[in-house]
KENUVO-895872 format. One line per 4 residues: number of its first residue (from 1); for each residue x, y, z of C-alpha. Coordinates in steps of 0.25 Angstrom, whole numbers. Layout:
<recs>
NUM	X:Y:Z  ...
</recs>
This chain:
<recs>
1	321:117:33  320:106:22  312:97:28  302:106:33
5	301:111:19  299:97:14  287:94:24  281:107:20
9	281:104:5  272:92:8  265:100:18  260:108:6
13	256:96:-2  248:93:10  239:106:11  236:105:-4
17	233:92:-7  228:89:6  223:101:14  220:109:0
21	224:120:5  227:131:-3  240:138:-9  240:149:1
25	237:141:13  248:130:9  258:142:9  253:147:21
29	254:134:29  270:131:21  274:146:26  270:143:40
33	277:129:40  289:137:35  289:146:45  289:136:57
37	301:130:51  308:142:51  305:144:65  311:130:68
41	323:134:60  324:147:70  323:139:82  335:130:78
45	326:118:74  329:118:60  330:103:59  317:100:64
49	309:91:56  295:96:56  292:82:63  300:86:76
53	292:99:79  285:100:91  276:109:97  284:119:106
57	292:122:92  277:125:84  274:134:96  286:141:96
61	283:146:81  271:149:85  274:158:95  283:163:87
65	273:167:76  264:172:87  275:182:92  277:188:79
69	263:192:78  256:182:69  241:183:69  232:173:76
73	227:169:64  240:168:56  246:158:68  235:149:68
77	236:147:53  251:145:55  249:134:65  237:128:56
81	251:127:47  259:119:55  248:112:59  243:107:45
85	260:104:42  260:96:56  249:87:52  254:86:37
89	266:80:42  259:70:53  253:66:41  266:63:34
93	271:55:45  282:66:46  279:68:62  274:60:75
97	263:72:80  259:83:77  267:95:84  255:105:82
101	245:98:88  245:106:101  247:118:93  238:131:97
105	232:140:87  231:155:91  219:159:95  211:166:84
109	201:176:85  190:176:74  189:190:68  177:194:60
113	182:196:47  178:209:41  167:211:32  158:220:23
117	144:223:22  135:222:10  137:238:10  151:238:9
121	152:228:-2  144:237:-8  152:249:-7  165:240:-11
125	159:239:-24  153:251:-27  169:255:-24  171:248:-37
129	175:254:-50  167:248:-62  171:256:-72  182:247:-71
133	183:234:-76  190:229:-65  179:234:-57  168:224:-61
137	178:212:-58  181:218:-43  164:219:-42  164:206:-45
141	174:201:-36  169:207:-25  153:202:-26  160:190:-28
145	170:189:-16  156:195:-7  146:187:-14  153:173:-15
149	163:175:-2  176:171:-10  190:172:-5  197:180:-14
153	206:168:-19  193:163:-24  189:175:-31  200:178:-37
157	200:162:-43  186:163:-47  184:158:-62  172:161:-71
161	169:144:-72  167:144:-56  154:155:-59  143:147:-60
165	132:160:-58  121:152:-66  119:143:-52  125:156:-44
169	137:151:-39  153:151:-41  163:138:-38  174:145:-31
173	187:137:-27  192:141:-13  204:136:-3  209:122:-7
177	202:122:-22  189:119:-14  177:125:-24  165:129:-18
181	151:134:-23  147:149:-19  134:156:-23  138:168:-31
185	127:179:-31  120:187:-40  126:201:-39  140:194:-39
189	137:185:-51  131:198:-60  145:206:-56  154:193:-60
193	147:192:-73  148:208:-76  162:206:-73  165:194:-81
197	157:197:-95  160:211:-95  174:215:-89  181:201:-89
201	180:199:-101  187:210:-106  199:206:-97  213:198:-104
205	212:186:-98  226:180:-95  228:164:-99  221:155:-87
209	215:167:-81  200:165:-91  193:157:-81  197:168:-68
213	183:177:-66  191:189:-60  203:193:-68  212:206:-66
217	215:215:-79  225:206:-85  215:195:-84  223:185:-74
221	217:183:-59  215:193:-48  225:190:-36  221:190:-22
225	227:202:-21  221:210:-31  206:207:-24  212:212:-11
229	218:225:-18  205:226:-25  196:226:-12  205:235:-4
233	203:246:-15  189:244:-14  186:246:-1  195:258:-1
237	186:262:-11  172:260:-5  178:266:9  177:251:15
241	185:253:28  186:237:30  198:230:27  191:222:18
245	198:210:9  192:200:-3  190:191:10  179:202:16
249	169:198:5  170:184:9  169:188:24  158:198:21
253	151:186:13  151:175:24  146:186:34  134:191:26
257	131:177:24  132:171:39  124:184:43  112:182:33
261	112:168:39  119:160:29  121:144:34  135:145:39
265	138:131:29  134:139:17  144:151:21  155:139:24
269	151:134:10  152:146:2  165:153:7  172:138:6
273	177:137:21  181:124:25  175:126:37  166:131:43
277	172:138:56  178:148:46  163:151:41  159:154:56
281	167:167:57  155:175:49  145:169:58  147:182:66
285	137:191:68  135:205:63  140:212:75  128:224:75
289	118:215:73  123:206:85  122:218:94  110:224:89
293	102:209:93  108:209:105  104:222:109  91:220:103
297	89:206:109  98:204:123  90:207:135  101:215:142
301	103:222:131  89:227:128  83:240:132  73:243:143
</recs>
């Protein structure tokens, strides 16, 4: 469907220039639109223009992706992509009415993310073999992930020129190339300096990666997959049974701050969340604390 490909190119430019979305988000939206176009073609609507799409066709597509077992969160993302696409077409005067206006998103349960407590963090750090050069690097990465709440993409793209240790901050480039200043504690600073001054100086740095903080043994930027692998292996050594990833440290960072009374707006700023509602997931109370509080204070739970 050549006409859809043409509109998708314009849509990609709109997402990048006007919505400032990351390359990964743009690619996901493009896949969603392509999947919907394929669905229309299989339904015999291969000549259908985007401006001729109706609500029933959209609902048929959503029914199909629901029946193949896609998670509610994935379905919601696809709906978000379709809405953005038809909003773009509306802005470009390529259709008169938006067929996604009455489209309903699947109900999403709010699943609390897994977190690590301080003891588990120490166990993970203790599992690192510091006799190996990459040990100091891995310890520094975990200290920064946990101490600053970074996304894995923000960690691997962190530059030396973004470290402002005299002021106690690092400058982070997040989603949509938005920059923010995040405080960094003394423990993380100390470990980063040790890695940078004692280990990184011996790495044969490849051209173009001179300013990248965390390097692989070949002197290039680390991949997201490599960071995942490092953490998974450490979890096995530390005998931590939770299913952890780099994002677990971000969840743990935010949960610790909120549970200790940090202002939600401040946490939002440090995490780089565009909406406060995204940050609010961390306002859950520790379940053991909640139970003990009820047992202690509610009149129906007090022993006579």
